[in-house]
C-alpha positions in Angstrom: 70.5 26.6 78.2 67.7 27.9 76.0 64.6 25.9 75.4 64.0 24.6 72.0 60.8 25.6 70.0 59.8 22.0 70.2 59.8 21.9 74.0 57.8 25.1 74.2 55.3 23.7 71.7 54.9 20.5 73.9 54.5 22.6 77.0 51.8 24.8 75.3 50.1 21.7 74.1 50.2 20.1 77.5 48.8 23.3 79.1 46.0 23.5 76.5 45.1 19.8 77.1 45.0 20.4 80.9 42.7 23.4 80.5 40.5 21.5 78.1 40.3 18.5 80.5 39.4 20.8 83.4 36.8 22.6 81.4 35.2 19.3 80.3 35.0 18.1 83.9 33.4 21.4 85.0 30.8 21.0 82.2 30.1 17.4 83.1 29.6 18.3 86.8 27.4 21.2 85.9 25.3 19.0 83.6 25.0 16.3 86.3 23.9 19.0 88.8 21.2 20.3 86.4 19.9 16.8 85.8 19.7 16.0 89.5 18.0 19.4 90.2 15.5 18.7 87.5 14.6 15.3 88.7 14.3 16.5 92.3 12.0 19.3 91.2 9.9 16.9 89.0 9.5 14.4 91.8 8.4 17.1 94.2 5.8 18.2 91.8 4.4 14.7 91.4 3.9 14.2 95.2 0.4 15.5 95.0 -1.2 13.7 92.1 -4.2 15.0 90.3 -7.0 12.5 91.0 -10.0 12.8 88.7 -10.2 16.6 88.4 -10.4 17.1 92.1 -8.0 20.0 91.7 -10.7 22.2 90.3 -13.2 21.3 93.0 -15.8 20.0 90.4 -15.2 16.3 89.9 -17.2 16.0 86.6 -16.6 18.9 84.2 -17.2 18.5 80.5 -13.5 17.8 80.1 -12.3 15.2 82.6 -8.8 14.0 83.4 -8.6 10.4 84.4 -7.0 9.9 87.8 -4.9 7.0 89.1 -7.0 3.9 89.9 -10.1 5.1 87.9 -11.9 3.1 85.3 -14.5 4.1 82.8 -17.1 2.3 84.9 -16.2 4.3 88.1 -16.1 7.6 86.1 -19.4 6.7 84.4 -21.0 6.1 87.8 -19.5 9.2 89.4 -20.4 11.6 86.5 -23.6 10.0 85.3 -22.4 9.4 81.7 -23.1 5.9 80.5 -21.9 6.7 77.0 -18.3 7.7 77.6 -16.8 5.4 75.0 -19.3 6.7 72.3 -18.5 10.3 73.2 -14.7 9.7 73.0 -13.6 8.2 69.7 -10.0 8.3 70.8 -10.7 5.5 73.3 -10.2 2.4 71.2 -10.2 -0.1 74.1 -12.4 0.6 77.2 -9.9 -1.4 79.3 -7.0 0.8 78.2 -7.6 3.8 80.4 -4.6 5.5 82.1 -4.0 8.4 84.5 -3.9 11.7 82.6 -6.2 10.5 79.8 -8.5 13.4 78.8 -12.1 12.4 78.1 -15.3 14.3 77.3 -18.2 13.9 79.8 -21.9 14.4 78.9 -24.0 13.6 81.9 -27.4 12.0 81.0 -28.9 13.3 84.2 -28.1 16.5 86.2 -25.9 16.0 89.3 -27.4 16.5 92.7 -25.6 19.2 94.8 -24.3 17.9 98.1 -24.9 20.0 101.1 
């Protein structure tokens, strides 16, 4: 008994559907693995946060990155710049300071070197 052209078309269609389903599952698993790998890598990089430019060894450079828990008052005391808000027009609200904010520091008095 010979198979009809309709039966072979259905078999080919079923085979193509199975291949497409398998390929889409492999792509989904690969995408999920890449997302998980990226999130693991990102979280491992953020385990050592940058706190107030301590990475460079000089806490009060002209360009300062605000660290977690810092306020303009603590930065002003630490760096000797009482006019931070005036020097940084992008700071609209002095209470709206967040980690990663970049500010310009112009000390009004030279820092003393610690020995």
